[in-house]
PADREN-109949 format. One record per residue: residue in one letter; x, y, z negated of N, C-alpha, C, O in turn. Coordinates in pm, whole numbers. Each point is the difference from the previous one (the first is absolute). Last residue first. Layout:
[A [X Y Z] [X Y Z] [X Y Z] [X Y Z]];
...
END
This chain:
[S [-542 -925 1202] [13 -127 -73] [142 -19 -45] [32 -101 -63]];
[V [-340 552 155] [124 -66 41] [16 -127 -81] [-1 5 -123]];
[A [-447 319 290] [84 -56 -106] [122 -64 60] [1 -37 117]];
[A [-319 272 145] [-58 31 -130] [85 -50 -114] [-12 48 -112]];
[S [186 126 604] [-43 -122 -69] [-56 39 -135] [48 94 -64]];
[A [84 234 386] [36 -119 76] [-53 -128 -62] [-27 -98 69]];
[V [-117 636 -50] [16 -109 -96] [25 -128 77] [-88 -49 72]];
[E [198 566 83] [-74 -122 29] [29 -105 -107] [116 -31 -28]];
[A [-118 613 97] [73 -120 -35] [-89 -122 20] [-123 9 -5]];
[P [30 427 304] [-14 -55 -135] [92 -118 -23] [41 -68 94]];
[A [70 495 233] [-68 -129 3] [-10 -56 -141] [91 18 -81]];
[A [125 399 251] [-112 3 -93] [-76 -132 -4] [-105 -8 -64]];
[E [629 229 186] [-101 -98 35] [-110 -3 -105] [28 -11 -119]];
[E [295 434 261] [-16 -105 -101] [-118 -90 33] [-110 48 28]];
[E [312 357 200] [-17 -129 65] [-27 -114 -98] [2 -117 40]];
[P [70 575 -181] [-105 5 101] [-26 -135 65] [-112 -27 43]];
[L [271 103 -552] [66 -21 128] [-108 -3 108] [-97 -74 -13]];
[D [122 303 -513] [-68 -75 104] [90 -13 123] [71 93 35]];
[A [126 -52 -548] [-53 80 111] [-68 -89 102] [35 -118 14]];
[L [204 -47 -403] [-137 44 -30] [-63 78 115] [-123 14 5]];
[L [575 -166 12] [-84 -119 -13] [-146 37 -23] [-90 -72 42]];
[E [421 410 -28] [-20 -58 133] [-94 -120 -8] [-83 -19 89]];
[A [210 218 -494] [-84 92 76] [-29 -55 139] [-113 10 48]];
[A [414 -246 -327] [-138 -15 -46] [-94 90 79] [-111 -41 34]];
[T [539 -95 232] [-20 57 -133] [-145 -26 -41] [-81 -45 81]];
[P [333 -288 277] [-74 125 -25] [10 48 -144] [28 -76 -92]];
[P [372 -207 361] [-136 -18 -49] [-68 132 -32] [65 104 -8]];
[N [350 -313 293] [-41 136 -33] [-145 -1 -47] [-89 35 77]];
[A [512 -333 125] [-89 -28 -113] [-42 133 -61] [64 49 -93]];
[G [64 -45 619] [57 -42 -127] [-104 -29 -106] [-120 11 24]];
[P [-44 310 368] [116 -90 -4] [43 -37 -142] [-12 80 -93]];
[R [-508 16 230] [122 80 -7] [119 -92 -26] [-16 -108 -56]];
[R [-437 -48 91] [-1 104 102] [123 90 -8] [13 93 80]];
[V [-116 -461 -386] [46 -48 131] [3 110 105] [64 -16 103]];
[T [-224 103 -557] [143 -31 6] [45 -37 141] [106 45 43]];
[I [-568 29 -146] [75 127 -3] [149 -27 18] [68 77 68]];
[A [-346 -450 -107] [-24 68 126] [74 134 7] [53 36 105]];
[A [-46 -287 -508] [80 -64 104] [-15 72 134] [98 17 73]];
[A [-368 128 -429] [141 32 -27] [90 -60 106] [93 65 47]];
[K [-548 -175 -33] [21 139 41] [145 41 -22] [59 68 83]];
[S [-198 -488 -237] [7 1 146] [26 141 53] [73 18 97]];
[A [-146 -74 -561] [130 -54 40] [17 0 152] [108 30 50]];
[T [-523 105 -229] [104 94 -41] [137 -47 48] [79 79 53]];
[R [-448 -363 16] [-8 118 86] [111 100 -35] [60 58 90]];
[G [-103 -450 -358] [42 -31 136] [0 121 91] [93 18 79]];
[L [-255 25 -526] [142 -32 0] [51 -22 142] [104 54 39]];
[T [-565 3 -94] [73 125 -23] [149 -22 2] [75 78 60]];
[E [-348 -457 -33] [-10 80 122] [74 131 -14] [70 43 93]];
[L [-98 -323 -471] [87 -57 102] [-4 83 129] [103 23 62]];
[V [-402 93 -403] [138 36 -38] [97 -53 104] [93 71 41]];
[A [-542 -190 5] [17 142 31] [139 48 -35] [56 85 69]];
[P [-175 -537 -179] [15 24 144] [19 148 37] [80 31 88]];
[A [87 -175 -571] [-128 -11 68] [17 31 149] [96 68 37]];
[L [226 -114 -434] [22 -24 143] [-133 -29 69] [-11 -93 80]];
[G [61 393 -534] [70 -122 35] [27 -10 149] [51 93 61]];
[D [-255 276 -324] [-84 -89 80] [73 -124 50] [-53 -74 84]];
[T [184 495 -349] [-32 -121 -77] [-82 -102 79] [-58 -91 -58]];
[G [419 469 267] [-95 5 -110] [-27 -136 -60] [90 -83 -11]];
[R [221 233 384] [-130 -62 30] [-99 3 -114] [-116 -35 20]];
[A [605 190 65] [-109 98 -5] [-139 -61 3] [-98 74 1]];
[L [519 -324 23] [10 86 -117] [-121 89 -17] [-37 35 -112]];
[L [71 -305 497] [-21 -84 -118] [7 83 -128] [-77 -24 -94]];
[G [177 236 505] [-142 -28 -15] [-30 -86 -121] [-101 21 -68]];
[Y [550 63 175] [-64 127 -35] [-150 -21 -24] [-56 51 -96]];
[I [295 -409 274] [29 16 -143] [-64 128 -53] [-58 1 -108]];
[L [24 -68 566] [-77 -103 -69] [21 9 -151] [-95 -7 -77]];
[A [350 281 359] [-137 50 -13] [-91 -102 -68] [-94 38 -69]];
[A [539 -166 159] [0 111 -95] [-141 53 -22] [-40 25 -114]];
[M [99 -359 442] [18 -53 -135] [-4 111 -103] [-65 -14 -103]];
[Y [50 134 559] [-123 -70 -37] [9 -48 -145] [-93 18 -78]];
[S [477 162 260] [-97 106 -27] [-134 -60 -41] [-67 50 -90]];
[D [394 -348 231] [36 54 -132] [-92 115 -39] [-35 15 -117]];
[G [-6 -211 546] [-46 -92 -103] [31 49 -140] [-77 -24 -93]];
[A [238 279 456] [-146 2 -3] [-55 -92 -108] [-91 38 -75]];
[G [570 53 213] [-58 45 -125] [-150 -2 -8] [-56 39 -103]];
[I [257 -51 581] [87 -8 -118] [-72 56 -122] [-49 113 3]];
[T [-93 -150 478] [-70 -69 -109] [82 -9 -128] [-41 -67 -94]];
[D [10 460 510] [62 -129 -30] [-70 -59 -121] [-78 68 -67]];
[A [-135 257 334] [138 41 29] [92 -119 -26] [79 -37 88]];
[V [-629 47 25] [115 -55 -72] [130 62 50] [32 -7 119]];
[T [-582 147 -179] [105 -8 103] [131 -35 -70] [39 67 -96]];
[S [-537 -204 -98] [114 91 -8] [91 -20 120] [17 -112 47]];
[R [-512 -48 -347] [67 15 130] [113 101 -11] [-12 101 -70]];
[V [-165 -420 -328] [-20 138 47] [80 16 128] [119 -32 3]];
[A [-337 -447 -191] [116 88 2] [-43 141 41] [-107 19 58]];
[P [-235 -370 -312] [59 37 128] [121 91 -15] [11 73 -98]];
[V [-180 -465 -242] [-9 145 11] [67 42 131] [114 -39 24]];
[V [-339 -425 -272] [85 48 108] [-25 149 17] [-111 43 30]];
[L [46 -426 -450] [-48 120 67] [101 41 107] [119 8 -28]];
[Q [-290 -434 -330] [103 41 96] [-58 114 83] [-107 -13 59]];
[V [-10 -215 -583] [-33 60 129] [125 19 85] [110 20 -52]];
[D [-118 -236 -392] [-143 21 23] [-33 47 141] [-110 -27 49]];
[T [556 -47 -238] [-67 -130 -4] [-149 13 28] [-68 -101 20]];
[T [364 464 208] [1 -48 -136] [-68 -137 1] [-39 -49 105]];
[A [270 402 296] [-71 -118 -49] [17 -17 -150] [109 15 -54]];
[L [-43 309 537] [16 7 -146] [-87 -108 -60] [-121 -3 23]];
[L [348 157 485] [-86 -92 -73] [31 12 -148] [116 -15 -40]];
[S [-55 369 492] [58 -80 -108] [-107 -82 -70] [-118 38 -5]];
[G [209 197 537] [-45 29 -137] [66 -88 -102] [107 -56 24]];
[E [-24 82 462] [-123 -73 -30] [-47 19 -143] [-95 -65 -43]];
[S [507 240 235] [-114 74 55] [-133 -71 -25] [-106 58 24]];
[G [468 -246 -328] [29 103 98] [-126 72 45] [-79 46 -82]];
[R [80 -371 -273] [-5 -58 134] [19 106 109] [-57 -9 108]];
[T [122 -140 -685] [-14 106 99] [14 -61 140] [77 -93 21]];
[V [-233 -104 -520] [74 -31 122] [-25 111 100] [-113 22 43]];
[V [60 -141 -609] [-24 94 109] [88 -42 117] [120 -19 -16]];
[A [-336 -164 -494] [90 -28 112] [-38 92 116] [-117 9 37]];
[L [35 -56 -609] [-34 66 126] [107 -35 103] [120 15 -26]];
[G [-101 -207 -404] [-138 45 -8] [-49 66 127] [-120 6 25]];
[A [503 -419 -120] [-20 143 25] [-147 35 -10] [-87 -83 28]];
[G [266 -376 -67] [-16 83 -119] [-16 148 21] [-31 72 -95]];
[L [49 -475 401] [125 -1 -77] [-4 94 -119] [93 2 -80]];
[G [-452 -29 395] [7 -125 -74] [126 -14 -83] [3 -76 -97]];
[L [-60 441 392] [-89 14 -116] [4 -125 -86] [-6 7 -123]];
[I [241 -22 524] [65 94 -92] [-84 20 -125] [53 5 -111]];
[R [-238 -261 458] [110 -73 -64] [70 89 -103] [32 -45 -110]];
[A [-369 237 378] [-56 -91 -100] [109 -77 -73] [-10 -22 -120]];
[A [136 297 480] [-44 81 -113] [-55 -88 -111] [29 22 -118]];
[T [80 -235 517] [121 43 -69] [-36 84 -122] [58 -18 -107]];
[D [-405 -104 390] [44 -115 -80] [131 32 -75] [20 -47 -112]];
[E [-193 366 410] [-93 -14 -112] [41 -115 -91] [-13 9 -123]];
[L [247 59 526] [35 100 -100] [-90 -9 -122] [44 21 -113]];
[Q [52 -466 390] [-69 125 26] [33 99 -112] [30 -40 -113]];
[L [314 -358 240] [-112 39 -86] [-64 128 52] [70 91 46]];
[G [319 -279 163] [-116 -87 21] [-119 34 -87] [-112 -40 31]];
[P [594 169 -203] [-35 -18 141] [-118 -96 13] [-5 -105 -65]];
[Y [213 393 -330] [-100 -106 11] [-43 -17 145] [-113 32 35]];
[L [464 275 -156] [-4 -83 -121] [-91 -120 15] [30 -109 -50]];
[W [-4 422 402] [133 -60 -18] [0 -93 -120] [58 -109 5]];
[R [-445 357 88] [17 -106 100] [138 -64 -10] [16 -118 33]];
[A [-120 484 -319] [-89 -112 -29] [22 -116 97] [2 -116 -41]];
[D [231 525 109] [47 -70 -119] [-81 -126 -25] [55 -108 -24]];
[E [-208 387 365] [124 -68 40] [61 -77 -118] [45 -113 17]];
[D [-420 384 -95] [-39 -122 69] [122 -76 50] [-2 -123 5]];
[S [82 417 -436] [-47 24 135] [-45 -131 63] [29 -108 -51]];
[L [-58 223 -487] [93 -44 102] [-59 29 137] [-121 15 15]];
[K [54 45 -598] [-28 56 132] [104 -52 98] [120 4 -29]];
[V [-334 -107 -500] [97 -37 104] [-47 60 131] [-113 -23 43]];
[V [24 61 -616] [-38 45 134] [112 -37 96] [116 34 -23]];
[D [-77 -176 -425] [-144 26 2] [-50 34 140] [-110 -39 39]];
[T [556 -278 -241] [-51 127 50] [-152 8 -8] [-69 -100 -21]];
[L [384 -278 -61] [33 103 -99] [-58 136 37] [33 100 -63]];
[S [-71 -494 340] [-58 -40 -129] [27 102 -111] [-62 -5 -106]];
[V [256 54 539] [-143 32 2] [-65 -35 -133] [-89 72 -47]];
[L [540 -197 127] [-18 139 -41] [-146 40 -1] [-42 77 -86]];
[E [157 -506 238] [36 9 -142] [-17 143 -52] [-39 20 -115]];
[E [-23 -101 575] [-112 -51 -79] [30 2 -150] [-90 22 -80]];
[F [432 117 389] [-118 86 7] [-110 -49 -94] [-55 79 -77]];
[I [434 -350 131] [33 122 -78] [-121 92 -4] [-36 51 -106]];
[T [-9 -428 377] [6 -38 -141] [29 121 -88] [-66 20 -102]];
[R [81 36 567] [-137 -14 -46] [-5 -40 -147] [-87 46 -74]];
[A [507 -21 285] [-57 133 -17] [-143 -8 -52] [-39 79 -85]];
[E [256 -482 194] [62 61 -118] [-60 137 -27] [-29 34 -115]];
[A [-108 -258 504] [-51 -68 -119] [57 61 -128] [-72 18 -98]];
[Q [231 136 517] [-138 44 -25] [-55 -63 -128] [-67 67 -79]];
[S [594 -10 105] [-104 -71 73] [-137 57 -35] [-19 64 -104]];
[G [358 279 -16] [39 -137 30] [-109 -67 82] [-58 62 89]];
[L [136 477 -65] [-54 -107 -82] [61 -134 37] [59 -17 107]];
[L [-1 459 105] [69 -2 -129] [-44 -116 -88] [48 -14 -113]];
[A [-231 110 553] [146 -3 21] [77 -11 -131] [116 -40 0]];
[P [-605 89 19] [53 -135 25] [152 -5 12] [61 -100 -38]];
[R [-399 421 -223] [108 27 94] [70 -134 29] [95 -36 -70]];
[I [-593 229 -175] [91 -106 43] [101 49 104] [-37 61 100]];
[N [-291 125 -473] [66 71 111] [109 -88 62] [118 36 -2]];
[P [-419 -71 -418] [118 -77 39] [77 60 118] [121 -18 9]];
[D [-423 236 -411] [-4 -3 146] [123 -74 49] [110 55 -8]];
[Y [-414 46 -484] [109 -68 71] [-26 3 150] [-109 -34 46]];
[T [-39 222 -599] [-32 -5 143] [122 -49 76] [114 23 -41]];
[V [-332 -12 -497] [115 -24 86] [-48 -12 145] [-89 -78 30]];
[V [-82 292 -543] [-39 -49 133] [126 -14 85] [81 93 7]];
[C [-24 -149 -537] [-39 105 94] [-42 -64 132] [24 -119 23]];
[E [100 -144 -407] [-14 129 -67] [-40 113 94] [-41 106 -47]];
[R [154 -575 153] [-117 -5 -89] [-31 136 -63] [-103 17 -64]];
[H [485 -90 357] [-126 -16 73] [-124 -10 -89] [-111 23 48]];
[S [616 33 -151] [-91 115 8] [-142 -32 44] [-90 78 -28]];
[Q [496 -374 -13] [-6 75 -125] [-115 99 -3] [-43 42 -108]];
[E [137 -295 498] [-38 -94 -106] [-17 72 -132] [-87 -35 -81]];
[L [252 280 447] [-143 -29 15] [-48 -95 -110] [-109 18 -54]];
[L [568 77 70] [-74 120 -40] [-150 -22 13] [-77 46 -84]];
[T [363 -386 240] [5 9 -146] [-79 120 -51] [-71 -10 -100]];
[R [125 -40 566] [-95 -98 -55] [-2 6 -153] [-106 -7 -61]];
[V [421 273 283] [-135 50 24] [-102 -96 -62] [-94 43 -67]];
[A [539 -176 63] [-22 107 -99] [-139 58 16] [-65 33 -99]];
[S [208 -352 412] [-25 -64 -130] [-24 103 -109] [-79 -24 -92]];
[A [199 168 531] [-137 -50 -7] [-31 -65 -134] [-112 12 -50]];
[G [556 156 185] [-93 93 -64] [-140 -53 -17] [-71 42 -92]];
[P [484 -242 309] [-38 -40 -135] [-108 86 -64] [-53 -35 -105]];
[A [-62 -123 528] [85 -18 -118] [122 91 10] [44 35 109]];
[L [-548 18 123] [144 -6 23] [77 -12 -132] [-9 88 -86]];
[F [-484 -44 126] [47 -121 66] [151 -15 -2] [51 -112 -6]];
[T [-320 492 -158] [-59 -117 -65] [48 -132 59] [-37 -107 -49]];
[A [172 549 212] [36 -10 -142] [-51 -126 -66] [59 -46 -98]];
[I [-170 185 552] [128 -68 -13] [34 -28 -146] [57 -104 -32]];
[S [-554 229 59] [95 3 110] [127 -79 -32] [-4 -100 -71]];
[G [-296 295 -343] [-23 -67 126] [122 0 89] [108 46 -37]];
[T [-407 177 -440] [123 -52 58] [-30 -63 135] [-116 -11 40]];
[H [-109 332 -493] [-3 -46 139] [137 -53 41] [103 53 -39]];
[L [-443 83 -411] [136 -38 36] [-6 -57 141] [-72 -97 24]];
[V [-264 432 -353] [20 -91 113] [150 -23 20] [79 94 -2]];
[K [-220 154 -371] [-130 -58 33] [13 -105 110] [-67 -103 -3]];
[P [508 159 -274] [-94 95 59] [-140 -62 13] [-24 -112 -45]];
[L [446 14 -324] [-71 -48 118] [-102 103 48] [-63 68 -81]];
[S [563 4 -170] [-141 -22 -31] [-73 -37 128] [46 33 109]];
[P [425 0 -103] [-17 21 -144] [-144 -18 -47] [-24 -33 -116]];
[P [240 -238 540] [-59 130 -30] [-20 17 -150] [-38 -96 -68]];
[A [433 -220 214] [-146 -5 4] [-53 140 -28] [63 77 -72]];
[V [428 -342 261] [-68 97 -86] [-150 -19 15] [-46 -61 97]];
[P [495 -123 130] [-74 -71 -105] [-63 98 -100] [36 2 -118]];
[P [60 95 661] [65 5 -131] [-87 -69 -106] [-122 2 10]];
[L [117 -149 512] [-66 93 -91] [72 1 -134] [37 -107 -49]];
[E [76 -6 588] [30 -44 -136] [-54 104 -96] [43 115 0]];
[W [11 -233 558] [-101 36 -99] [34 -63 -135] [-9 -122 -19]];
[H [220 284 528] [30 -88 -113] [-91 44 -113] [4 116 -42]];
[I [1 -35 616] [-44 22 -138] [57 -106 -94] [4 -118 33]];
[D [-95 285 492] [129 -9 -68] [-27 31 -147] [1 116 -41]];
[F [-330 -266 505] [30 48 -135] [147 -17 -38] [65 -97 38]];
[D [-446 167 394] [123 -73 -29] [56 58 -130] [19 121 -11]];
[Y [-534 -116 303] [99 41 -99] [121 -92 -4] [-9 -121 22]];
[S [-441 342 299] [65 -123 -42] [124 38 -79] [60 105 25]];
[A [-555 164 123] [140 -5 -41] [43 -143 -29] [-74 -77 -60]];
[A [-319 385 375] [25 -109 -96] [150 -13 -26] [81 24 89]];
[G [-283 281 236] [25 51 -135] [23 -107 -103] [37 32 -113]];
[D [-102 -77 604] [-127 27 -68] [17 50 -143] [-98 17 -72]];
[A [475 -138 352] [-72 108 68] [-131 35 -70] [-43 115 6]];
[A [415 -323 -320] [-47 -37 133] [-80 116 59] [-22 101 -67]];
[L [427 -90 -321] [-138 26 38] [-29 -45 142] [77 29 92]];
[T [271 -163 -519] [-2 27 143] [-144 11 46] [-79 -93 -18]];
[A [372 133 -470] [-130 -23 64] [10 39 147] [31 115 32]];
[T [304 -252 -472] [-1 62 133] [-130 -41 69] [-23 -117 29]];
[A [184 166 -556] [-82 -81 89] [-4 72 133] [-53 111 9]];
[T [387 -108 -492] [-62 58 118] [-87 -104 69] [20 -121 -12]];
[A [235 246 -514] [-46 -91 104] [-61 76 117] [-47 113 -15]];
[T [439 75 -321] [-145 -4 14] [-39 -87 120] [62 7 106]];
[R [397 -75 -408] [-57 81 106] [-151 -19 6] [-53 -102 -45]];
[G [325 50 -430] [8 -53 136] [-59 95 103] [-32 115 -30]];
[A [37 -68 -462] [124 45 64] [10 -46 146] [89 45 72]];
[T [-567 66 -327] [110 -95 -12] [123 56 72] [-6 103 67]];
[R [-524 33 -289] [116 42 79] [115 -97 -25] [28 -37 -114]];
[S [-444 -10 -117] [-30 -9 143] [116 43 89] [-1 -30 120]];
[G [-50 34 -619] [56 -122 57] [-19 -12 150] [50 -95 61]];
[P [-397 390 -346] [143 -24 -28] [46 -135 54] [-73 -99 -7]];
[L [-336 326 258] [23 -54 -133] [150 -23 -21] [72 -25 96]];
[L [-302 402 232] [68 -130 -3] [18 -45 -144] [40 79 -86]];
[A [-442 255 292] [125 -11 -76] [58 -140 14] [-74 -98 8]];
[V [-276 446 289] [29 -137 -46] [135 -3 -69] [99 49 54]];
[G [-336 326 186] [-22 -11 -144] [26 -137 -57] [-41 -29 -113]];
[A [108 202 571] [-136 -47 -23] [-31 -14 -149] [-110 -43 -37]];
[R [540 177 180] [-92 97 62] [-145 -41 -17] [-89 85 2]];
[H [439 -376 -143] [-18 113 -92] [-98 102 57] [-78 60 -75]];
[L [216 -425 341] [-95 -41 -103] [-31 116 -95] [-114 19 -41]];
[H [444 60 366] [-128 -26 66] [-107 -36 -103] [-110 56 2]];
[A [556 -21 -145] [-57 132 26] [-138 -11 63] [-91 77 -34]];
[E [331 -476 -32] [-39 58 -128] [-63 137 18] [-100 31 -65]];
[I [277 -245 446] [-120 -69 -49] [-48 63 -130] [-119 25 -17]];
[A [523 131 192] [-111 43 84] [-131 -65 -45] [-104 65 -2]];
[R [504 -200 -203] [-39 134 -46] [-117 56 83] [-85 71 -52]];
[G [271 -483 183] [-66 -13 -129] [-47 134 -53] [-111 11 -53]];
[R [367 -13 444] [-133 -56 25] [-78 -18 -131] [-120 26 -5]];
[D [569 122 -15] [-87 103 56] [-140 -53 25] [-98 71 -22]];
[D [350 -326 -360] [47 48 130] [-100 101 54] [-102 27 -63]];
[D [123 -396 -317] [54 134 -29] [63 53 128] [122 12 10]];
[G [-539 -378 -14] [142 21 -16] [36 144 -34] [-80 92 14]];
[I [-378 -384 -149] [55 80 110] [146 29 -30] [41 7 -115]];
[S [-492 -307 -67] [145 -4 2] [47 77 123] [-15 -47 113]];
[T [-453 41 -466] [56 -47 126] [151 -13 -13] [53 -3 -110]];
[L [-553 168 -127] [116 -76 -41] [56 -67 124] [-66 -85 60]];
[L [-277 532 -152] [51 -108 85] [122 -63 -64] [95 69 -37]];
[E [-575 252 -92] [143 -23 -17] [40 -124 80] [-81 -91 19]];
[T [-358 483 -57] [58 -125 45] [150 -3 -29] [69 100 15]];
[R [-584 169 -51] [129 -1 -68] [63 -137 19] [-53 -101 -46]];
[V [-292 335 391] [8 -105 -101] [139 3 -62] [100 -3 71]];
[G [-279 274 306] [-15 56 -134] [3 -102 -111] [-35 31 -114]];
[L [108 -80 605] [-142 -2 -37] [-23 51 -143] [-113 -4 -48]];
[L [551 -44 227] [-68 103 80] [-149 7 -34] [-62 106 15]];
[G [319 -447 -221] [39 131 -48] [-70 112 75] [-45 96 -61]];
[L [-14 -538 210] [-74 25 -124] [35 138 -56] [-88 72 -47]];
[G [328 -219 423] [-140 27 33] [-84 30 -122] [-85 89 4]];
[Y [531 -223 -68] [-5 133 60] [-144 38 34] [-43 113 -26]];
[A [120 -551 -126] [21 97 -108] [-11 142 52] [-64 85 -63]];
[V [48 -426 381] [-122 -1 -82] [12 102 -114] [-93 76 -26]];
[N [471 -145 295] [-104 71 74] [-130 7 -80] [-68 102 0]];
[S [420 -359 -176] [31 142 -9] [-104 84 73] [-41 106 -49]];
[P [8 -577 83] [-36 49 -134] [28 150 -18] [-79 72 -61]];
[S [201 -260 492] [-143 -4 -31] [-34 47 -142] [-86 87 -13]];
[G [488 97 310] [-15 -112 -91] [-143 -3 -50] [-49 100 -52]];
[G [342 347 237] [-101 -104 18] [13 -111 -101] [51 20 -110]];
[P [137 503 341] [-9 -84 -121] [-113 -101 16] [-107 35 51]];
[H [337 139 393] [-105 37 -94] [17 -83 -127] [33 -118 10]];
[E [248 271 490] [-7 -73 -127] [-111 57 -87] [-18 122 -9]];
[V [144 -168 580] [-18 87 -116] [-10 -87 -124] [-25 -120 9]];
[T [162 105 564] [-2 -64 -132] [-13 104 -110] [72 100 -3]];
[G [-248 -105 554] [121 5 -80] [-19 -69 -134] [-93 -79 -17]];
[E [-229 102 389] [40 139 -25] [129 13 -80] [53 110 -15]];
[A [-272 -529 114] [50 55 126] [50 143 -17] [82 47 79]];
[S [-62 -324 -521] [-101 6 105] [62 57 126] [120 28 4]];
[A [-18 -197 -559] [55 11 134] [-112 -5 103] [-80 -94 0]];
[V [173 186 -560] [-101 -21 104] [60 27 138] [42 112 30]];
[V [80 -243 -562] [71 56 114] [-86 -31 122] [-5 -115 45]];
[D [-97 136 -594] [-41 -49 131] [79 75 106] [-12 122 12]];
[V [137 -224 -544] [-10 99 107] [-43 -71 127] [64 -96 43]];
[L [-182 -41 -578] [105 -6 102] [-20 111 100] [-92 81 -12]];
[A [-88 -346 -480] [1 129 70] [117 -6 97] [111 -38 -38]];
[E [-411 -367 -257] [110 60 73] [-32 140 53] [-113 32 36]];
[G [-135 -222 -487] [37 -54 130] [101 85 73] [48 101 -52]];
[I [-462 -40 -335] [127 -73 -8] [32 -56 138] [-79 -75 57]];
[V [-251 479 -318] [26 -83 118] [138 -64 -16] [96 67 -39]];
[I [-499 168 -294] [142 -31 18] [11 -93 119] [-68 -103 7]];
[V [-330 475 -198] [45 -114 80] [152 -12 -9] [72 100 8]];
[D [-304 222 -270] [-116 -77 43] [44 -129 69] [-62 -105 -18]];
[P [395 320 -352] [-54 26 135] [-127 -79 25] [-27 -100 -68]];
[T [193 290 -416] [5 -121 80] [-57 29 138] [-105 63 10]];
[A [126 287 -319] [121 -71 -36] [19 -124 86] [113 -37 30]];
[A [-369 456 182] [-21 -91 -113] [130 -72 -29] [92 -2 82]];
[R [-241 448 190] [119 -81 -25] [-22 -84 -126] [33 42 -111]];
[T [-311 285 516] [-5 -79 -122] [127 -83 -16] [43 -64 96]];
[G [-174 351 283] [65 71 -109] [8 -78 -130] [63 45 -96]];
[P [-277 -211 502] [142 25 25] [72 68 -115] [120 -19 -18]];
[S [-533 -291 -108] [14 115 88] [147 32 16] [81 -38 -85]];
[A [-244 -467 -11] [34 124 -69] [8 113 101] [41 -22 114]];
[P [-363 -400 -17] [141 40 3] [22 130 -76] [-90 84 -8]];
[G [-336 -320 -163] [57 4 133] [146 36 -6] [59 4 -108]];
[A [-390 -269 -262] [77 121 30] [58 -9 139] [50 -105 41]];
[K [-302 -250 -233] [-84 117 -22] [71 129 38] [-66 101 22]];
[S [99 -639 140] [78 115 -45] [-91 120 -15] [-65 40 97]];
[T [40 -624 -103] [-46 126 56] [79 113 -61] [54 -13 -110]];
[P [141 -496 173] [-65 93 -90] [-48 123 74] [66 46 93]];
[I [-21 -535 119] [70 128 3] [-71 95 -95] [-118 29 21]];
[M [165 -601 0] [-83 120 0] [87 125 0] [107 4 -60]];
END
């Protein structure tokens, strides 16, 4: 079960002793290669989620590992501009990881990674309302074991959200990756994954069946994003398909992370109605809008709270569709 939250995100001027969200995972530099040349953007899925939450006015801290170099300092400055603080132990003497993203003509990105992931043996001084993790940080040794230990210590005390953000080039066998994923799902409340992630982890399964499997492992909410086809939000009581928001695509970098940040933002703000169908629809529409805003501009460039609340002239008004009355 996912506890309901009576309090929304902290206002930008609010400084509580404990953050609303702690994100655990990699921060790196996206080196983006396209026909126009090569540029660098701060990136890494967990870091992008933290940055997106900061722009939405959510008090957020990040536990990561960045080097004592120009790229590491650029990442720290980038996060600071969104109001995101690094937890102690996040700076190391090594070099900052990179992901070289090569853009296709349609804006889709393929990645080549240069990363060593090792998390310092530290724990947050206090637990937030939401603890988020995902991506490379949860699969790549030796740091992945430290992430799992932190989830084991925390999952009964706060809401845990997880986005596996599968990167096959950095994983072992599919079976090994699926085992790691499923063991972590048992320590989480909300799991979000893309349709590509779902099909890689569970080839042959329909997305609805993948969501049901995740719920059967103990998650309270499973979300599967499907690009222009919208997203599926499932609990043990209902599966809801929320349409995507139409958008002209510059590139897809960070779109899933913007969706995840807005999903967490919505969970914090949802009040006491739990995961009723109306709540799921609001969560899905808000997150889809965040992703649509992100893909229309280069790099991992998520919306501010003001942008997320503003009307988009092309925003899709189609109703959400109940896919199933129950999940077995």
